[in-house]
Residue frames as qw, qx, qy, qz and C-alpha x, y, z in Angstrom:
[[0.059, 0.332, 0.935, 0.112, 98.53, 29.06, -38.94],
 [0.302, -0.235, -0.260, -0.887, 95.27, 30.62, -40.25],
 [0.194, 0.217, 0.797, -0.529, 92.32, 30.52, -37.86],
 [0.037, 0.462, 0.779, 0.422, 89.02, 29.77, -39.66],
 [0.174, -0.337, -0.108, -0.919, 86.63, 32.58, -39.82],
 [0.679, -0.476, -0.407, -0.382, 83.91, 30.54, -38.07],
 [0.730, -0.257, -0.463, 0.432, 86.26, 29.78, -35.15],
 [0.216, 0.123, -0.195, 0.949, 87.05, 33.52, -34.75],
 [0.398, -0.413, -0.270, -0.773, 83.45, 34.11, -34.48],
 [0.764, -0.433, -0.478, -0.006, 83.00, 31.60, -31.76],
 [0.557, -0.107, -0.364, 0.739, 85.99, 33.11, -29.83],
 [0.041, -0.280, -0.057, -0.957, 84.40, 36.56, -30.25],
 [0.614, -0.484, -0.335, -0.527, 81.09, 35.50, -28.99],
 [0.760, -0.328, -0.485, 0.283, 82.72, 33.75, -25.98],
 [0.422, 0.022, -0.241, 0.874, 84.65, 36.75, -25.15],
 [0.259, -0.399, -0.165, -0.864, 81.64, 38.96, -25.30],
 [0.725, -0.435, -0.491, -0.210, 79.84, 36.52, -23.01],
 [0.669, -0.199, -0.419, 0.581, 82.65, 36.58, -20.46],
 [0.149, 0.155, -0.118, 0.970, 82.86, 40.45, -20.56],
 [0.450, -0.442, -0.373, -0.680, 79.01, 40.61, -20.14],
 [0.754, -0.422, -0.503, -0.007, 78.99, 38.39, -17.34],
 [0.500, -0.093, -0.341, 0.791, 81.74, 40.36, -15.49],
 [0.061, -0.247, 0.016, -0.967, 79.95, 43.58, -15.95],
 [0.585, -0.424, -0.418, -0.551, 76.81, 42.10, -14.52],
 [0.626, -0.153, -0.641, 0.417, 78.38, 40.94, -11.32],
 [0.362, -0.886, -0.273, -0.097, 77.27, 42.65, -8.19],
 [0.215, 0.714, -0.393, 0.539, 79.66, 45.28, -6.82],
 [0.655, -0.251, -0.601, 0.384, 81.42, 44.23, -3.60],
 [0.255, -0.886, -0.062, -0.384, 80.41, 46.55, -0.86],
 [0.147, 0.480, -0.632, 0.591, 82.90, 47.62, 1.87],
 [0.525, -0.354, -0.737, 0.234, 82.38, 45.63, 5.10],
 [0.356, -0.856, -0.143, -0.347, 80.51, 47.73, 7.80],
 [0.665, -0.057, -0.405, 0.625, 83.03, 49.10, 10.18],
 [0.328, -0.914, -0.232, 0.060, 83.27, 51.63, 12.95],
 [0.609, 0.324, -0.149, 0.709, 86.26, 54.05, 12.44],
 [0.284, -0.451, -0.361, 0.765, 87.27, 57.18, 14.49],
 [0.124, 0.428, 0.043, -0.894, 84.65, 59.70, 13.66],
 [0.532, 0.298, -0.396, -0.686, 83.13, 57.88, 10.76],
 [0.548, -0.065, 0.826, -0.114, 81.52, 54.58, 9.94],
 [0.280, 0.151, -0.714, -0.624, 80.70, 52.54, 6.90],
 [0.657, 0.062, 0.415, -0.626, 77.13, 51.23, 6.87],
 [0.766, 0.142, 0.621, -0.089, 75.53, 48.15, 5.14],
 [0.672, 0.679, 0.288, 0.067, 75.72, 49.54, 1.58],
 [0.713, 0.190, 0.069, 0.672, 79.04, 51.15, 1.75],
 [0.059, -0.880, -0.170, -0.440, 77.84, 54.66, 2.56],
 [0.548, -0.050, -0.441, 0.709, 80.22, 56.55, 4.82],
 [0.307, -0.817, -0.304, -0.382, 78.68, 58.66, 7.45],
 [0.199, 0.407, -0.556, 0.697, 80.11, 60.73, 10.39],
 [0.656, -0.609, -0.440, -0.068, 79.17, 60.06, 13.97],
 [0.089, 0.644, -0.436, 0.622, 80.41, 61.36, 17.36],
 [0.690, -0.364, -0.616, 0.111, 80.88, 60.05, 20.86],
 [0.282, -0.749, 0.278, -0.532, 80.86, 61.33, 24.48],
 [0.674, 0.078, -0.709, 0.193, 82.89, 58.84, 26.51],
 [0.704, -0.670, -0.231, 0.040, 82.81, 58.05, 30.23],
 [0.164, -0.916, 0.366, -0.023, 85.61, 59.58, 32.35],
 [0.534, 0.569, -0.621, 0.068, 89.03, 58.25, 31.61],
 [0.083, 0.348, -0.856, 0.373, 89.83, 55.13, 33.47],
 [0.550, 0.121, 0.626, -0.539, 86.32, 53.97, 34.02],
 [0.078, 0.104, 0.909, 0.397, 84.29, 51.45, 32.05],
 [0.413, -0.116, -0.136, -0.893, 80.76, 52.43, 30.79],
 [0.387, 0.104, 0.780, -0.481, 77.76, 51.01, 32.66],
 [0.553, 0.568, 0.603, -0.094, 75.80, 51.36, 29.56],
 [0.250, -0.063, 0.427, 0.866, 75.79, 52.76, 26.01],
 [0.368, 0.698, 0.414, -0.454, 73.22, 55.19, 24.72],
 [0.328, 0.119, 0.573, 0.741, 72.88, 55.35, 20.92],
 [0.185, 0.669, 0.315, -0.647, 71.03, 58.66, 20.12],
 [0.340, 0.355, 0.676, 0.549, 69.20, 59.19, 16.81],
 [0.020, 0.310, 0.077, -0.947, 68.39, 62.80, 15.83],
 [0.438, 0.629, 0.572, -0.292, 65.22, 64.22, 14.11],
 [0.550, 0.651, 0.395, 0.343, 64.35, 65.70, 10.77],
 [0.217, 0.880, -0.052, 0.418, 66.91, 68.48, 9.77],
 [0.624, -0.758, 0.189, -0.029, 68.93, 67.49, 12.79],
 [0.531, 0.577, -0.580, 0.222, 72.40, 66.28, 13.43],
 [0.757, -0.215, -0.530, 0.316, 74.43, 64.32, 16.01],
 [0.244, 0.241, -0.334, 0.878, 75.55, 67.60, 17.56],
 [0.483, -0.527, -0.253, -0.652, 71.97, 68.02, 18.80],
 [0.854, -0.392, -0.342, -0.006, 72.71, 65.65, 21.58],
 [0.373, 0.487, -0.456, 0.645, 75.57, 67.75, 23.13],
 [0.442, -0.535, 0.315, -0.647, 73.55, 68.19, 26.39],
 [0.975, -0.135, -0.034, -0.172, 72.92, 64.33, 26.61],
 [0.769, 0.383, -0.337, 0.385, 76.66, 63.94, 25.93],
 [0.091, 0.596, -0.410, 0.684, 77.51, 66.31, 28.63],
 [0.626, -0.440, 0.282, -0.578, 75.27, 64.73, 31.29],
 [0.967, -0.066, -0.125, -0.212, 75.02, 61.01, 30.77],
 [0.698, 0.344, -0.510, 0.366, 78.80, 60.10, 30.92],
 [0.143, -0.526, 0.506, -0.669, 78.98, 61.58, 34.45],
 [0.786, -0.206, 0.344, -0.471, 76.66, 58.72, 35.52],
 [0.489, -0.279, 0.818, 0.114, 78.62, 56.06, 33.58],
 [0.664, 0.542, 0.512, -0.045, 76.70, 56.02, 30.39],
 [0.304, -0.284, 0.494, 0.764, 78.66, 56.58, 27.09],
 [0.500, 0.680, 0.312, -0.436, 76.77, 58.32, 24.29],
 [0.335, 0.011, 0.662, 0.671, 77.03, 57.55, 20.53],
 [0.420, 0.696, 0.284, -0.509, 75.17, 59.78, 18.01],
 [0.378, -0.075, 0.624, 0.680, 75.37, 59.32, 14.35],
 [0.230, 0.410, -0.105, -0.876, 74.11, 61.39, 11.58],
 [0.688, 0.376, 0.606, -0.137, 71.19, 60.09, 9.42],
 [0.343, 0.029, 0.605, 0.717, 71.61, 59.80, 5.80],
 [0.050, 0.649, 0.603, 0.461, 69.60, 62.31, 3.71],
 [0.328, -0.885, -0.284, 0.168, 70.03, 64.93, 6.49],
 [0.096, 0.989, -0.108, 0.019, 72.17, 67.98, 6.95],
 [0.373, -0.699, 0.596, 0.125, 75.44, 66.11, 7.63],
 [0.898, 0.255, 0.350, 0.079, 75.19, 63.75, 4.78],
 [0.452, -0.483, 0.377, 0.648, 78.45, 63.96, 2.97],
 [0.243, 0.264, 0.657, 0.663, 76.77, 63.83, -0.45],
 [0.099, 0.224, 0.185, -0.952, 75.22, 67.27, -0.60],
 [0.391, -0.022, -0.541, -0.744, 72.80, 66.21, -3.38],
 [0.443, -0.238, -0.864, -0.010, 71.33, 63.60, -1.10],
 [0.085, -0.091, -0.553, 0.824, 70.41, 65.97, 1.62],
 [0.473, 0.208, 0.161, -0.841, 66.64, 66.28, 2.16],
 [0.730, 0.223, -0.396, -0.510, 66.06, 63.00, 0.34],
 [0.389, -0.275, 0.870, -0.130, 65.84, 59.26, 1.01],
 [0.354, 0.140, -0.769, -0.514, 65.08, 56.48, -1.33],
 [0.676, -0.346, -0.585, -0.284, 63.27, 54.36, 1.27],
 [0.491, -0.677, 0.328, -0.439, 62.81, 54.46, 5.05],
 [0.986, -0.133, -0.034, 0.096, 64.18, 50.85, 5.11],
 [0.551, 0.547, -0.320, 0.543, 67.61, 52.54, 4.53],
 [0.244, -0.649, 0.365, -0.621, 67.22, 54.39, 7.90],
 [0.882, -0.349, 0.120, -0.292, 66.15, 51.17, 9.60],
 [0.940, 0.196, -0.142, 0.242, 69.15, 49.25, 8.18],
 [0.234, 0.678, -0.335, 0.611, 71.50, 51.94, 9.15],
 [0.570, -0.586, 0.265, -0.512, 70.11, 51.86, 12.63],
 [0.991, -0.094, 0.008, -0.092, 70.60, 48.10, 12.78],
 [0.802, 0.396, -0.205, 0.398, 74.00, 48.13, 11.43],
 [0.121, 0.642, -0.417, 0.632, 75.33, 50.88, 13.64],
 [0.750, -0.497, 0.235, -0.368, 73.87, 49.03, 16.75],
 [0.991, 0.030, -0.033, 0.126, 75.73, 45.88, 15.73],
 [0.588, 0.560, -0.280, 0.513, 78.94, 47.74, 15.35],
 [0.273, -0.686, 0.296, -0.606, 78.58, 49.36, 18.70],
 [0.885, -0.347, 0.140, -0.278, 77.68, 46.18, 20.37],
 [0.921, 0.204, -0.181, 0.278, 80.69, 44.41, 18.80],
 [0.292, 0.634, -0.345, 0.628, 82.89, 47.24, 20.23],
 [0.277, -0.407, 0.493, -0.717, 81.43, 46.95, 23.70],
 [0.608, -0.150, -0.735, -0.259, 80.47, 43.34, 24.29],
 [0.440, -0.341, -0.772, 0.307, 78.37, 42.63, 27.26],
 [0.043, -0.216, -0.315, 0.923, 77.47, 46.27, 27.94],
 [0.247, 0.634, 0.705, -0.200, 73.75, 47.09, 27.90],
 [0.170, 0.105, 0.399, 0.895, 72.72, 49.31, 24.90],
 [0.171, 0.662, 0.571, -0.454, 69.88, 51.86, 25.16],
 [0.299, 0.439, 0.547, 0.647, 68.28, 53.43, 22.16],
 [0.000, -0.634, -0.344, 0.693, 67.33, 57.13, 22.35],
 [0.271, 0.424, 0.616, 0.606, 65.27, 58.43, 19.38],
 [0.047, 0.526, 0.286, -0.799, 64.13, 61.99, 19.08],
 [0.455, 0.554, -0.026, -0.696, 61.33, 63.02, 16.83],
 [0.766, 0.443, -0.366, -0.288, 62.01, 61.37, 13.45],
 [0.196, 0.452, -0.845, 0.208, 64.69, 59.41, 15.31],
 [0.492, -0.089, 0.664, -0.556, 61.94, 58.04, 17.57],
 [0.832, 0.347, 0.023, -0.432, 60.26, 56.60, 14.53],
 [0.543, 0.548, -0.637, 0.007, 63.49, 54.97, 13.41],
 [0.078, -0.281, 0.851, -0.436, 64.29, 53.46, 16.79],
 [0.661, 0.041, 0.515, -0.544, 60.72, 52.14, 17.28],
 [0.853, 0.389, -0.122, -0.327, 60.44, 50.47, 13.89],
 [0.415, 0.514, -0.745, 0.100, 63.87, 49.06, 14.02],
 [0.236, -0.253, 0.801, -0.489, 63.28, 47.66, 17.49],
 [0.735, 0.152, 0.296, -0.591, 59.98, 46.25, 16.45],
 [0.807, 0.443, -0.318, -0.227, 61.53, 44.40, 13.59],
 [0.238, 0.519, -0.788, 0.230, 64.13, 42.79, 15.78],
 [0.819, -0.304, 0.034, -0.486, 61.87, 40.01, 16.95],
 [0.861, 0.128, -0.456, 0.184, 64.75, 37.35, 17.03],
 [0.521, 0.005, -0.495, 0.695, 66.41, 39.09, 19.88],
 [0.260, -0.800, -0.447, -0.304, 63.82, 40.89, 21.93],
 [0.588, -0.727, -0.163, 0.316, 66.10, 42.04, 24.70],
 [0.502, -0.300, 0.262, 0.768, 68.49, 43.83, 22.51],
 [0.160, 0.504, -0.399, 0.749, 68.49, 46.80, 22.74],
 [0.269, -0.202, -0.802, 0.493, 67.99, 46.54, 26.55],
 [0.037, 0.647, 0.489, -0.584, 65.98, 49.68, 26.78],
 [0.271, 0.472, 0.523, 0.656, 64.11, 51.94, 24.26],
 [0.076, -0.573, -0.316, 0.753, 63.57, 55.77, 24.78],
 [0.258, 0.584, 0.570, 0.518, 61.16, 57.67, 22.52],
 [0.169, -0.491, -0.235, 0.821, 61.66, 61.47, 23.03],
 [0.350, 0.465, -0.054, -0.811, 59.13, 63.77, 21.46],
 [0.386, 0.061, 0.893, 0.222, 57.69, 60.75, 19.80],
 [0.292, 0.155, -0.371, -0.868, 56.01, 61.32, 16.54],
 [0.293, 0.180, 0.908, -0.238, 52.72, 59.62, 17.29],
 [0.374, 0.680, 0.624, 0.097, 50.68, 61.41, 14.71],
 [0.230, 0.230, 0.213, 0.921, 50.27, 64.83, 13.09],
 [0.102, 0.454, 0.462, -0.755, 48.28, 67.81, 14.63],
 [0.396, 0.406, -0.280, -0.774, 47.50, 69.00, 11.09],
 [0.716, 0.217, 0.647, -0.149, 45.01, 66.60, 9.60],
 [0.077, 0.327, -0.664, -0.667, 45.75, 65.56, 6.07],
 [0.770, 0.241, 0.193, -0.558, 42.54, 64.69, 4.24],
 [0.786, 0.048, 0.609, 0.092, 42.37, 61.42, 2.32],
 [0.653, 0.706, 0.235, 0.142, 42.24, 63.16, -1.04],
 [0.048, 0.921, -0.386, 0.023, 45.18, 65.59, -0.23],
 [0.546, -0.496, 0.667, 0.104, 47.22, 62.62, 0.91],
 [0.811, 0.335, 0.458, 0.142, 46.27, 60.73, -2.31],
 [0.426, 0.898, -0.052, 0.093, 47.46, 63.68, -4.37],
 [0.245, -0.830, 0.501, 0.000, 50.70, 63.85, -2.39],
 [0.714, -0.215, 0.661, 0.086, 51.44, 60.23, -2.89],
 [0.702, 0.631, 0.308, 0.123, 50.51, 60.44, -6.53],
 [0.222, 0.951, -0.205, 0.055, 52.86, 63.41, -6.94],
 [0.437, -0.661, 0.608, 0.049, 55.68, 61.51, -5.15],
 [0.806, 0.143, 0.564, 0.109, 55.23, 58.72, -7.46],
 [0.562, 0.780, 0.213, 0.177, 55.36, 60.96, -10.58],
 [0.276, 0.790, -0.262, 0.480, 57.95, 63.43, -9.28],
 [0.787, -0.479, -0.342, 0.186, 59.66, 61.92, -6.24],
 [0.596, -0.129, -0.164, 0.775, 62.39, 64.37, -6.10],
 [0.080, -0.749, -0.220, -0.619, 60.08, 67.52, -6.12],
 [0.436, -0.110, -0.576, 0.683, 60.96, 69.43, -3.00],
 [0.265, -0.765, -0.299, -0.505, 58.91, 71.32, -0.44],
 [0.053, 0.365, -0.601, 0.709, 59.44, 73.07, 2.88],
 [0.152, -0.345, -0.865, 0.330, 57.61, 71.85, 6.02],
 [0.147, 0.398, 0.271, -0.864, 55.83, 75.27, 6.03],
 [0.365, 0.139, -0.537, -0.748, 54.59, 74.80, 2.42],
 [0.373, -0.183, -0.892, -0.180, 52.98, 71.42, 3.35],
 [0.195, -0.454, -0.733, 0.468, 51.52, 72.54, 6.65],
 [0.058, 0.731, 0.431, 0.526, 50.43, 75.90, 5.29],
 [0.479, -0.843, -0.164, 0.183, 52.10, 77.93, 8.16],
 [0.268, 0.849, -0.355, 0.286, 54.93, 80.24, 8.45],
 [0.827, -0.038, -0.472, 0.303, 57.93, 78.27, 9.86],
 [0.178, 0.400, -0.386, 0.812, 59.02, 81.32, 11.76],
 [0.536, -0.395, 0.168, -0.727, 55.93, 80.93, 14.03],
 [0.882, -0.149, -0.436, -0.097, 56.37, 77.20, 14.77],
 [0.366, -0.742, 0.447, -0.339, 57.41, 76.99, 18.38],
 [0.821, 0.180, -0.539, 0.047, 59.90, 74.32, 19.12],
 [0.447, -0.139, -0.647, 0.602, 61.16, 75.40, 22.54],
 [0.179, -0.769, -0.548, 0.276, 59.56, 77.79, 25.08],
 [0.090, -0.836, -0.003, 0.542, 61.52, 80.64, 23.86],
 [0.065, -0.404, 0.622, 0.668, 62.53, 79.85, 20.17],
 [0.770, 0.464, 0.141, -0.415, 60.74, 79.04, 16.88],
 [0.851, 0.151, 0.419, 0.276, 61.76, 76.70, 14.24],
 [0.423, 0.856, 0.031, 0.295, 62.82, 79.70, 12.00],
 [0.179, -0.901, 0.359, -0.164, 65.06, 81.17, 14.62],
 [0.764, -0.403, 0.497, 0.085, 66.67, 77.81, 15.40],
 [0.828, 0.355, 0.335, 0.274, 67.25, 76.89, 11.86],
 [0.318, 0.926, -0.097, 0.178, 68.76, 80.37, 11.06],
 [0.121, -0.801, 0.577, -0.108, 71.83, 79.54, 13.32],
 [0.806, -0.189, 0.561, -0.011, 72.07, 75.87, 12.57],
 [0.039, 0.557, -0.667, -0.494, 74.57, 74.79, 9.87],
 [0.119, 0.045, 0.974, 0.186, 72.92, 71.43, 9.16],
 [0.449, 0.462, 0.384, -0.662, 69.46, 73.04, 8.47],
 [0.249, 0.173, 0.833, 0.462, 67.63, 71.72, 5.44],
 [0.263, 0.186, -0.017, -0.947, 65.31, 74.16, 3.59],
 [0.764, 0.155, -0.048, -0.625, 63.22, 71.59, 1.85],
 [0.468, -0.193, 0.857, -0.096, 62.47, 67.82, 1.35],
 [0.249, 0.071, -0.765, -0.590, 61.66, 65.56, -1.35],
 [0.721, -0.126, -0.064, -0.678, 58.10, 64.25, -1.61],
 [0.780, 0.074, -0.621, -0.011, 59.43, 60.65, -1.52],
 [0.297, 0.152, -0.688, 0.644, 61.13, 61.39, 1.90],
 [0.370, -0.129, 0.265, -0.881, 57.89, 62.87, 3.28],
 [0.832, -0.026, -0.281, -0.478, 55.78, 59.96, 1.98],
 [0.650, 0.080, -0.726, 0.210, 58.19, 57.43, 3.60],
 [0.037, -0.139, 0.594, -0.791, 57.74, 59.23, 7.00],
 [0.633, -0.041, -0.011, -0.773, 54.05, 59.07, 6.43],
 [0.812, 0.006, -0.530, -0.247, 54.22, 55.28, 5.96],
 [0.387, 0.087, -0.755, 0.522, 56.22, 54.80, 9.13],
 [0.322, -0.111, 0.351, -0.872, 53.52, 56.87, 10.92],
 [0.785, -0.044, -0.221, -0.577, 50.74, 54.60, 9.59],
 [0.786, 0.041, -0.615, 0.050, 52.62, 51.59, 10.92],
 [0.058, -0.485, 0.552, -0.676, 53.12, 52.93, 14.39],
 [0.742, -0.289, 0.225, -0.562, 50.26, 51.01, 16.00],
 [0.977, 0.092, -0.188, -0.050, 51.34, 47.69, 14.68],
 [0.539, 0.471, -0.532, 0.452, 55.00, 48.40, 15.68],
 [0.258, -0.507, 0.494, -0.657, 54.44, 49.39, 19.27],
 [0.885, -0.210, 0.123, -0.398, 52.54, 46.28, 19.83],
 [0.900, 0.254, -0.294, 0.200, 55.66, 44.21, 18.95],
 [0.138, 0.687, -0.514, 0.495, 57.89, 45.81, 21.56],
 [0.836, -0.303, -0.451, 0.076, 59.05, 43.59, 24.47],
 [0.545, 0.046, -0.374, 0.749, 61.85, 45.66, 26.03],
 [0.189, -0.687, -0.445, 0.543, 61.19, 48.41, 28.62],
 [0.282, 0.566, 0.378, 0.676, 59.95, 51.58, 26.91],
 [0.195, -0.592, -0.344, 0.703, 60.07, 55.23, 28.06],
 [0.255, 0.702, 0.417, 0.518, 58.30, 58.14, 26.47],
 [0.327, -0.413, -0.184, 0.830, 59.49, 61.53, 27.07],
 [0.157, 0.591, 0.629, 0.480, 56.91, 63.98, 25.78],
 [0.002, -0.184, -0.205, 0.961, 55.50, 67.54, 25.89],
 [0.294, 0.642, 0.675, -0.215, 51.72, 68.31, 25.73],
 [0.157, 0.845, -0.015, -0.511, 52.89, 71.43, 23.67],
 [0.517, -0.146, 0.669, 0.514, 54.60, 69.44, 21.04],
 [0.337, 0.511, -0.170, -0.772, 54.09, 71.11, 17.58],
 [0.244, 0.160, -0.828, -0.479, 53.91, 67.90, 15.59],
 [0.451, -0.304, -0.812, -0.214, 51.44, 65.83, 17.52],
 [0.461, -0.624, -0.009, -0.631, 48.87, 66.23, 20.25],
 [0.277, -0.363, 0.770, -0.445, 48.97, 64.91, 23.91],
 [0.825, 0.090, 0.330, -0.449, 46.02, 62.62, 23.04],
 [0.796, 0.494, -0.332, -0.110, 47.98, 61.14, 20.15],
 [0.191, 0.535, -0.753, 0.332, 50.95, 60.48, 22.24],
 [0.502, -0.238, 0.629, -0.543, 48.75, 58.97, 24.96],
 [0.881, 0.261, 0.013, -0.394, 47.07, 56.75, 22.40],
 [0.687, 0.513, -0.514, 0.039, 50.23, 55.35, 21.11],
 [0.066, -0.487, 0.739, -0.461, 51.62, 54.82, 24.48],
 [0.731, -0.073, 0.428, -0.526, 48.50, 52.86, 25.51],
 [0.897, 0.351, -0.147, -0.226, 49.20, 50.54, 22.49],
 [0.217, 0.589, -0.754, 0.191, 52.68, 49.51, 23.82],
 [0.896, -0.190, -0.347, -0.203, 52.48, 45.87, 24.76],
 [0.518, 0.212, -0.632, 0.536, 55.62, 45.84, 26.90],
 [0.547, -0.691, -0.473, 0.007, 54.48, 45.70, 30.60],
 [0.536, -0.512, -0.114, 0.661, 57.46, 47.81, 31.57],
 [0.256, 0.570, 0.307, 0.718, 56.60, 51.22, 30.01],
 [0.272, -0.614, -0.380, 0.636, 56.48, 54.74, 31.35],
 [0.265, 0.718, 0.328, 0.553, 55.32, 58.07, 30.04],
 [0.395, -0.476, -0.266, 0.739, 56.84, 61.33, 31.40],
 [0.257, 0.843, 0.362, 0.303, 55.34, 64.73, 30.53],
 [0.381, -0.195, -0.064, 0.901, 57.38, 68.02, 30.53],
 [0.108, 0.818, 0.560, -0.079, 54.49, 70.66, 30.62],
 [0.079, -0.877, 0.066, 0.469, 56.85, 73.79, 30.36],
 [0.272, -0.405, 0.630, 0.604, 58.75, 72.52, 27.27],
 [0.665, 0.523, -0.085, -0.527, 57.98, 72.09, 23.58],
 [0.938, 0.315, -0.123, -0.071, 59.29, 69.66, 20.90],
 [0.568, 0.486, -0.522, 0.410, 63.19, 70.03, 21.56],
 [0.740, -0.646, -0.173, -0.065, 63.29, 68.69, 25.03],
 [0.802, -0.248, -0.045, 0.542, 66.99, 68.71, 25.30],
 [0.344, 0.286, 0.080, 0.891, 67.18, 72.26, 24.33],
 [0.314, -0.698, -0.355, -0.537, 64.40, 73.60, 26.46],
 [0.284, -0.662, 0.345, -0.602, 63.94, 74.91, 30.09],
 [0.823, -0.384, 0.282, -0.310, 63.47, 71.43, 31.47],
 [0.707, 0.490, -0.510, 0.003, 66.40, 69.71, 30.03],
 [0.014, -0.447, 0.771, -0.454, 68.03, 69.06, 33.33],
 [0.695, -0.063, 0.460, -0.549, 64.87, 67.37, 34.41],
 [0.855, 0.402, -0.206, -0.256, 64.88, 65.18, 31.26],
 [0.537, 0.465, -0.674, 0.203, 68.38, 63.81, 31.81],
 [0.278, -0.314, 0.709, -0.567, 67.69, 63.38, 35.60],
 [0.827, 0.111, 0.250, -0.491, 64.50, 61.35, 34.84],
 [0.797, 0.444, -0.394, -0.113, 66.25, 59.48, 32.03],
 [0.237, 0.512, -0.756, 0.332, 69.13, 58.47, 34.39],
 [0.467, -0.197, 0.646, -0.571, 66.89, 57.31, 37.17],
 [0.847, 0.215, 0.110, -0.473, 64.83, 55.33, 34.84],
 [0.689, 0.495, -0.530, 0.008, 67.75, 53.56, 33.18],
 [0.015, 0.445, -0.775, 0.449, 69.38, 52.82, 36.44],
 [0.610, -0.073, 0.496, -0.613, 66.18, 51.32, 37.80],
 [0.896, 0.326, -0.092, -0.289, 65.62, 49.10, 34.75],
 [0.620, 0.479, -0.610, 0.117, 69.11, 47.86, 34.39],
 [0.176, -0.393, 0.762, -0.485, 69.46, 47.18, 38.14]]
């Protein structure tokens, strides 16, 4: 039987419409899940993580989720992982997207939006909580990780007691190096026009990275020379997103309700003692504490007072949970 040409045209148009609709359907993302050594986050990205469990045969009294800093990795928390399980606290540390352990090499040193970091933090927390129901969870954020923990906690207004405790180590309360309004406008404009342009931290700060003191006996340059996850440069949009988190710090700390601990050094290369003190004063939670480590620098868990840091941390956690 011959099909009329007009009917063929109708069928063809219907077929094109169906195919077009199918191609425009949103892709189904894999469900977030915690596997052995890796996890799937909210948008399907797979990232590595590691754990330091409590001694075999015992149950954790608490869970610490540790978030590293810029150009860092989960392995930075080896000392925390060595010390805290002895007191009954299991440690989880995941690697940030866009940093040195990102499986997609082209993504290292870049981030589309800081909201990705916050959603990753939220997703990882929920996965850990599901695996350890009823166990108190403590967030420990270091440097950039402190920004991520702070802003994620501040956004969790529907459940103010989860996480149970918040620890901000070497908190990025501001920048010692003042960026003028005009220079910042230039950076933001450049980030809009060329978001993937890359610069080293030394380029932006106008200093030699080999002279940036990060512990009492090492510099940023010497640390990164022996660090496999070191990133040489970062995109302008990543740096701009960090700047936006910094701008929102004062409003974020005012929304915190859980107990908060600041672990800080007056010698911190990123921000001054006055900036840290000012941010701490803005925390609205009545259960807050600020501890100073005067012989240390930015990397507290790698410096001469690291035993004091974990000792103070343990005592604070136990007092709050008790």
